[in-house]
C-alpha positions in Angstrom: 69.6 18.1 109.0 67.4 20.8 107.5 68.3 21.2 104.1 66.7 24.7 103.6 68.6 26.0 106.4 71.9 24.2 105.2 71.8 25.3 101.7 69.9 28.6 101.5 72.2 31.6 101.1 69.2 34.3 101.5 69.3 36.6 104.4 65.8 35.5 105.2 67.1 32.0 105.9 70.0 33.2 107.7 67.9 35.3 109.9 65.5 32.4 110.6 68.5 30.3 111.8 69.9 33.2 114.0 66.5 33.6 115.7 65.8 29.8 116.4 69.6 29.6 117.7 69.0 32.8 120.0 65.7 31.2 121.2 67.3 27.9 122.1 70.1 29.5 123.7 68.0 32.0 126.0 66.1 28.6 127.0 69.4 26.8 127.8 70.8 29.9 129.7 67.8 29.7 132.1 68.4 26.0 133.1 70.0 25.9 136.7 72.4 23.4 137.5 73.4 23.5 141.1 72.1 27.0 141.5 74.3 28.0 138.4 73.1 29.1 135.2 74.9 29.9 132.0 72.8 33.0 131.1 73.3 34.6 127.9 76.3 32.2 127.1 73.8 29.7 126.5 73.2 31.1 123.1 77.0 30.5 122.1 76.5 26.6 122.9 73.2 26.7 121.0 75.1 28.3 118.0 77.9 25.7 118.6 75.3 22.7 118.5 73.7 24.2 115.3 76.8 24.8 113.3 77.9 21.1 114.5 74.9 19.6 113.1 75.4 21.3 109.6 73.1 24.2 109.8 75.6 26.8 108.5 74.6 30.5 107.7 76.0 32.7 104.8 79.5 33.8 106.3 79.3 37.3 105.0 76.0 37.9 107.0 76.8 36.3 110.0 80.2 38.2 110.2 78.4 41.4 110.0 76.1 40.4 112.8 78.8 39.3 114.9 80.7 42.6 114.5 77.6 44.7 114.7 76.4 42.8 117.9 79.8 43.4 119.6 79.7 47.0 118.8 76.2 47.1 120.3 77.0 45.5 123.5 80.3 47.3 124.3 78.9 50.8 123.6 75.7 50.3 125.7 78.1 48.9 128.2 80.2 51.9 128.2 77.2 54.2 128.5 76.2 52.4 131.7 79.6 52.4 133.5 80.9 55.9 132.2 79.3 58.3 134.8 80.9 56.5 137.6 84.2 55.4 135.8 86.4 58.1 137.5 84.9 57.8 140.8 85.8 54.1 140.7 89.3 55.0 140.7 89.5 57.3 143.7 89.9 56.4 147.5 89.1 52.9 148.2 88.3 52.1 144.7 92.0 52.6 143.7 93.2 49.9 146.1 90.5 47.6 144.6 91.3 48.4 141.2 95.0 47.6 141.8 94.1 44.2 142.9 91.9 43.7 139.9 95.0 44.7 137.6 96.8 41.9 139.6 93.9 39.5 138.7 94.0 40.4 135.1 97.8 40.2 134.9 97.8 36.9 136.8 95.3 35.4 134.2 97.3 36.6 131.2 100.4 35.2 132.7 98.7 31.9 133.6 97.2 31.4 130.3 100.5 32.4 128.5 102.2 29.9 130.5 99.4 27.0 129.9 99.9 28.1 126.1 103.6 27.5 126.2 103.2 24.2 128.3 100.6 22.6 125.7 102.1 23.9 122.6 98.9 26.3 121.9 98.8 28.7 119.1 98.8 32.4 120.3 95.1 32.7 118.9 93.9 29.7 121.1 95.7 31.2 124.2 93.8 34.5 123.6 90.6 32.5 123.5 91.6 30.5 126.6 92.0 33.7 128.4 88.8 35.3 127.4 86.8 32.0 128.2 88.7 31.3 131.6 87.8 34.8 132.8 84.2 34.8 131.1 84.6 37.8 129.4 83.0 37.9 126.0 84.4 41.5 124.7 87.9 40.0 125.1 87.0 37.3 122.8 85.8 39.8 120.3 89.1 41.8 120.7 91.3 38.8 120.0 89.4 38.0 116.9 89.6 41.5 115.6 93.3 41.6 116.3 93.8 38.4 114.4 91.6 39.7 111.4 94.0 42.8 111.3 97.0 40.5 110.8 95.4 38.8 107.7 94.9 35.5 109.7 92.9 32.8 107.7 89.3 31.6 108.8 90.8 28.6 110.6 93.1 30.8 112.6 90.2 33.3 113.6 87.8 30.6 114.7 90.5 29.2 117.3 89.7 32.0 120.0 86.0 31.0 119.8 86.8 27.2 120.2 89.2 27.9 123.3 86.7 30.2 124.7 83.9 27.7 124.5 86.1 24.8 125.9 87.0 27.0 129.1 83.7 28.9 129.6 81.6 26.4 131.5 84.3 25.3 134.1 85.3 29.1 134.3 81.8 29.7 135.8 82.1 26.9 138.3 85.7 27.9 139.1 84.9 31.4 139.9 82.3 30.2 142.4 84.7 27.4 143.8 87.1 30.0 144.6 84.7 32.4 146.7 83.9 28.9 148.6 87.5 27.9 149.1 88.4 31.4 150.4 85.4 31.5 152.7 86.5 27.9 154.1 90.1 28.7 154.3 89.6 31.6 156.6 86.7 30.4 158.4 84.4 33.5 157.5 81.3 33.8 159.4 79.4 35.6 156.4 76.5 36.7 158.7 78.7 38.6 161.0 80.8 40.1 158.1 77.6 41.3 156.4 76.4 42.9 159.5 79.8 44.8 159.9 79.8 45.8 156.3 76.2 47.2 156.7 77.2 49.1 159.6 80.4 50.7 158.0 78.3 51.5 154.9 75.7 53.2 157.1 78.4 55.1 159.0 80.2 56.4 155.8 76.9 57.1 153.6 75.0 59.5 156.0 71.6 60.8 154.9 71.1 64.6 154.5 69.1 66.0 157.3 67.5 69.6 158.1 68.5 71.5 161.3 66.9 74.7 162.6 69.4 77.0 164.2 69.4 80.3 166.1 71.9 82.9 165.5 73.8 83.4 168.9 77.2 84.0 167.9 77.6 88.1 168.0 80.6 87.7 165.6 78.1 86.9 162.6 75.8 90.3 163.4 75.6 91.9 160.0 77.7 89.4 158.0 76.3 88.2 154.7 75.4 84.4 154.7 78.1 83.6 152.1 80.7 84.9 154.2 79.9 82.8 157.3 83.2 80.8 158.5 82.9 77.1 157.8 80.0 77.2 155.5 81.6 75.8 152.3 84.1 73.4 154.5 81.1 71.9 156.2 79.2 71.3 152.8 76.1 72.8 154.7 73.3 74.5 152.6 71.1 77.2 154.4 67.8 77.5 152.4 65.4 79.5 154.7 65.9 82.3 157.3 63.3 84.2 159.8 64.6 87.4 160.9 64.5 88.2 164.7 61.1 89.8 165.6 59.4 88.8 162.2 57.0 85.9 161.6 57.4 85.3 157.9 60.0 82.9 156.5 62.1 84.1 153.6 64.4 82.3 151.0 68.1 82.5 152.3 70.7 83.3 149.7 74.5 83.9 149.9 73.8 87.8 150.1 71.2 87.4 153.0 72.4 89.3 156.0 72.5 87.6 159.4 71.5 89.3 162.8 71.6 88.0 166.2 68.4 86.1 167.1 67.7 85.0 163.4 66.5 81.6 162.7 67.8 79.7 159.9 67.3 76.1 158.6 70.3 74.1 157.1 70.7 71.1 155.1 73.6 68.6 155.4 74.9 65.3 157.0 74.3 65.1 160.8 78.0 65.4 161.5 78.4 68.7 159.3 75.2 70.1 160.7 76.7 69.7 164.2 80.0 71.4 163.3 78.0 74.1 161.7 75.8 74.5 164.8 78.9 75.3 166.9 79.8 78.2 164.6 76.1 79.7 164.4 74.9 79.1 167.9 72.4 76.7 169.1 69.4 74.5 168.0 66.1 75.9 167.6 62.9 74.3 168.6 61.0 76.3 165.7 60.3 74.4 162.4 60.9 76.7 159.5 59.4 74.2 157.2 55.8 74.7 159.1 56.3 78.5 159.7 54.3 80.9 157.6 55.9 82.5 154.8 55.7 82.5 150.9 58.4 79.9 150.7 58.1 76.5 149.1 60.2 73.8 147.6 59.9 71.6 144.4 62.1 68.8 143.0 62.9 69.6 139.4 64.7 67.3 136.6 67.5 69.0 134.5 66.7 68.6 131.0 67.8 71.9 129.5 70.6 71.4 127.4 72.2 74.8 128.2 72.3 73.8 131.9 74.4 70.6 131.7 77.9 70.5 132.4 77.6 73.9 134.5 78.5 73.9 138.2 75.6 74.8 140.6 77.3 77.8 141.6 77.6 78.7 138.0 73.7 78.6 137.3 73.0 81.9 139.1 69.6 80.6 140.2 69.8 82.6 143.4 70.6 85.8 141.5 68.4 85.2 138.4 65.5 83.4 140.0 65.8 84.1 143.7 65.8 80.3 144.4 68.3 78.1 146.6 69.5 74.7 145.3 69.7 72.4 148.6 70.2 68.8 147.3 71.2 66.9 144.1 69.7 63.5 143.5 71.7 61.5 140.6 70.5 57.7 140.7 70.9 56.4 143.8 73.1 59.1 145.4 71.7 62.2 147.0 74.2 65.1 148.1 74.1 68.6 149.3 74.2 71.2 146.2 77.7 72.5 146.7 78.6 75.3 144.2 81.2 73.0 142.4 78.9 70.2 141.7 78.5 69.8 137.8 75.0 68.7 136.5 74.4 65.9 134.3 71.2 65.3 132.4 68.5 63.7 134.5 69.8 65.2 137.8 67.1 66.1 140.2 67.4 69.4 141.9 65.5 70.3 145.1 65.0 74.1 145.1 63.5 76.6 147.7 61.9 79.8 147.0 58.5 81.6 146.6 56.0 80.2 144.1 56.8 82.6 141.1 60.6 82.1 141.5 60.1 78.4 141.9 58.2 78.5 138.4 60.6 80.6 136.7 63.5 78.3 137.9 61.6 75.3 136.9 61.2 76.7 133.4 64.8 77.3 133.2 66.1 73.9 134.3 63.7 72.1 131.8 61.8 69.6 133.8 60.7 67.7 130.8 60.1 64.4 132.3 59.2 62.6 129.1 62.6 63.2 128.0 64.1 60.8 130.5 62.3 58.1 128.3 64.0 59.2 125.2 67.0 57.3 123.9 69.2 60.0 122.2 70.1 58.1 118.8 71.9 61.0 117.3 74.3 60.8 120.2 74.6 57.1 120.2 75.4 56.7 116.3 78.0 59.7 116.8 79.5 57.6 119.7 79.6 54.4 117.6 81.0 56.3 114.5 83.9 57.8 116.9 84.4 54.4 118.5 84.9 52.6 115.4 87.2 55.1 114.0 89.2 55.0 117.4 89.2 51.2 117.1 90.7 51.4 113.9 93.6 53.4 114.8 96.9 51.4 115.0 99.6 51.5 117.7 102.7 50.2 116.6 104.9 48.3 119.3 108.3 46.7 118.4 107.7 43.4 120.1 104.3 42.7 118.2 104.3 41.3 114.6 101.2 43.8 114.0 99.9 47.1 115.1 97.8 46.9 118.3 94.3 48.1 117.9 91.5 48.7 120.2 89.2 47.2 117.6 85.4 46.9 117.5 85.6 45.9 121.3 87.8 48.6 122.7 87.1 51.7 120.5 83.5 52.0 121.1 83.8 51.2 125.0 86.3 53.9 125.5 84.4 56.5 123.5 81.2 55.5 125.3 83.0 55.9 128.7 84.2 59.2 127.9 81.0 60.6 126.2 78.7 59.5 129.0 81.0 60.6 131.7 81.0 64.2 130.0 77.0 63.8 129.7 77.1 66.3 126.9 79.4 66.8 123.9 78.4 69.9 121.9 74.6 69.8 121.2 74.8 66.1 121.8 73.4 64.9 125.2 74.5 61.5 126.2 71.6 59.7 127.7 69.9 56.5 127.5 67.3 55.1 129.8 68.3 52.2 131.8 65.7 49.8 130.0 66.9 50.8 126.7 70.5 50.3 127.9 69.8 46.9 129.1 68.0 45.9 126.0 70.5 47.1 123.6 73.3 45.2 125.5 71.4 41.9 125.6 70.6 42.2 121.8 74.3 42.9 121.1 75.5 40.1 123.3 72.9 37.7 121.6 73.8 38.5 118.1 77.5 38.3 118.8 77.4 35.0 120.8 74.9 33.3 118.1 77.1 34.2 115.3 80.5 33.1 117.0 78.6 29.8 117.8 77.5 29.3 114.1 81.0 30.2 113.0 83.1 28.0 115.2 80.9 25.1 116.0 81.8 22.9 112.9 84.8 21.6 114.7 83.9 22.1 118.3 82.9 18.6 119.5 86.1 16.9 117.8 88.4 19.7 119.3 86.9 19.3 122.8 86.8 15.5 122.9 90.4 15.3 121.8 93.5 15.0 123.8 94.2 18.6 123.0 90.8 19.9 123.9 90.6 18.1 127.4 94.1 19.7 127.9 92.6 23.2 127.1 89.6 22.4 129.5 92.0 21.8 132.4 94.3 24.6 131.5 91.3 27.0 131.6 90.2 25.8 134.7 93.5 26.6 136.1 93.8 29.8 134.5 90.4 30.7 136.2 91.2 29.4 139.7 94.7 30.2 140.5 94.8 34.1 140.0 91.3 34.2 142.0 93.0 32.3 144.9 96.2 34.2 144.9 94.6 37.7 145.1 92.0 36.7 147.5 94.6 35.4 149.9 96.7 38.3 149.6 93.8 40.7 150.0 92.5 39.0 153.1 95.8 38.1 154.9 97.6 41.3 154.1 95.3 43.9 154.0 92.4 42.6 156.0 89.6 42.8 153.4 86.2 41.8 154.4 84.5 38.9 152.7 81.7 40.9 151.2 84.3 43.2 149.4 86.3 40.4 148.4 83.5 38.6 146.9 82.6 41.7 144.9 86.3 42.3 143.8 86.8 38.8 142.4 83.4 38.8 140.7 83.9 42.1 139.3 87.6 41.3 138.3 86.3 38.4 136.4 83.4 40.5 135.0 81.1 37.5 135.9 77.3 38.2 136.8 76.8 34.8 137.9 79.4 34.8 140.5 77.9 38.2 141.9 74.6 36.6 142.0 76.1 33.9 144.0 77.9 36.3 146.4 75.0 38.3 147.0 72.9 35.1 147.9 75.5 34.1 150.5 75.7 37.7 151.7 71.8 38.1 152.0 72.3 41.4 150.4 73.9 43.5 147.6 76.8 44.3 149.6 79.1 42.7 147.2 78.0 45.0 144.5 79.8 48.0 145.9 83.2 46.5 145.0 82.0 45.0 141.9 80.9 48.3 140.5 84.2 49.7 141.4 86.4 47.5 139.5 84.3 46.3 136.7 85.0 49.4 134.3 88.8 49.2 134.4 88.8 45.4 134.4 86.7 45.4 131.2 89.2 47.7 129.3 92.3 45.7 130.7 91.0 42.4 129.5 90.2 43.6 125.9 93.7 44.9 125.7 95.2 41.8 127.5 93.4 39.4 125.0 94.8 41.1 121.9 98.3 41.2 123.2 97.9 37.3 124.0 96.8 36.9 120.2 99.6 38.9 118.8 102.4 37.8 120.9 
């Protein structure tokens, strides 16, 4: 017992306690047992231990830190996943997300059934669901929902107790499910990883250059922008050398073609071959090395007035006499089709003469230092709107209290929307990757440390009781059964490969340790593709499901 920490009510002593818990928890999270680590969840168990030993903080201070930490975490998370959220719902992502919905629904039904069987209060059922699915924001959402009903302190700590009881075996259960599915279907991981790599390579063709000679007489005197198939093939023509001339010129939509001209096109190999059949034949000339006042630059889009506009709306060809050939966004590189809308930090490859390149560069911004700046005005605007949205009540007849998105759901949804848009009025939604990761981890540490300190006083006696052991077993089943059910259906009826299946199940449980285990098995980051596809929607659904379970 530390009397100073136990009795002091000052904020300074509360911060000392919180820092000690965070430090101990981070150390605990780095310990590896059978290759599995608790990670940041170690902070929760450090807080539970401190509270069990009687090191109790000022409740008002720790409640504020808990809620503030939750808001920081979910908002930074929303900023990270927002730009790719809509893309995750298209094509194969739609099928994966439907499986993820089934996984969330299966977990909720299993938690509800276990709660009825064991006579658990709804608050404990919500915590069991959050812990069995290793989803911390869901725990915060359940506690927020209970507070909105005026529940007492004992009731609002129940979700944390159930969460902490179910969490350790949940981490093991997710990995066990991946192993059982591998054994059940006799998966050759190496062979499936090679097949997955091949498919990914075929679907994500790199951009290439091709020099083409205009042989088609039907193109004589035709403007380049009117060439049949140029938009359908997503090919960009950047340079041209007219027949009988030596100098290379920039090619714009208004450039007039003549038979014998040589042009340089940019696109995927498949699209370039399609375009070649329209134009004529391949040329041995390389316009990249031919004489002429034509060069290229890679320019970062930082000018606010350019954000949200499509490439075709910029008018760079008319205003600055340059052509945009490629757009790089994160790890993605694609041709600069006219309908592609720009986001802050996009890198454009532009082609033109030196004077035109300098003029276009100034118009686009190219302020590289801005990429390292965190836009705090946009962040606090988003948090303000997110908290407001989270407070809005949604009334349903079958619930005893209105459903609110709360501090977990409101900021998350607003952050996803704002980061997807990229710009809202004068506000640019940008957060450097390192800043985003730091904000997320700080928020999670504050939240879990506070939850542990608030709930740990009765944790040991709860877990070691007959009731606690029942919760422990129920949590393990809530983890394992939906994973196996979804895994078997996806593999047997839809032939899903093991790499995608691992990513789906890890992302459907929003569990980074499981993803790390899956990538280790696959000897590569292949499962991360499916993980990223289902993670955003899964996070939203688990937050809503936890609130419903708490209020039912």
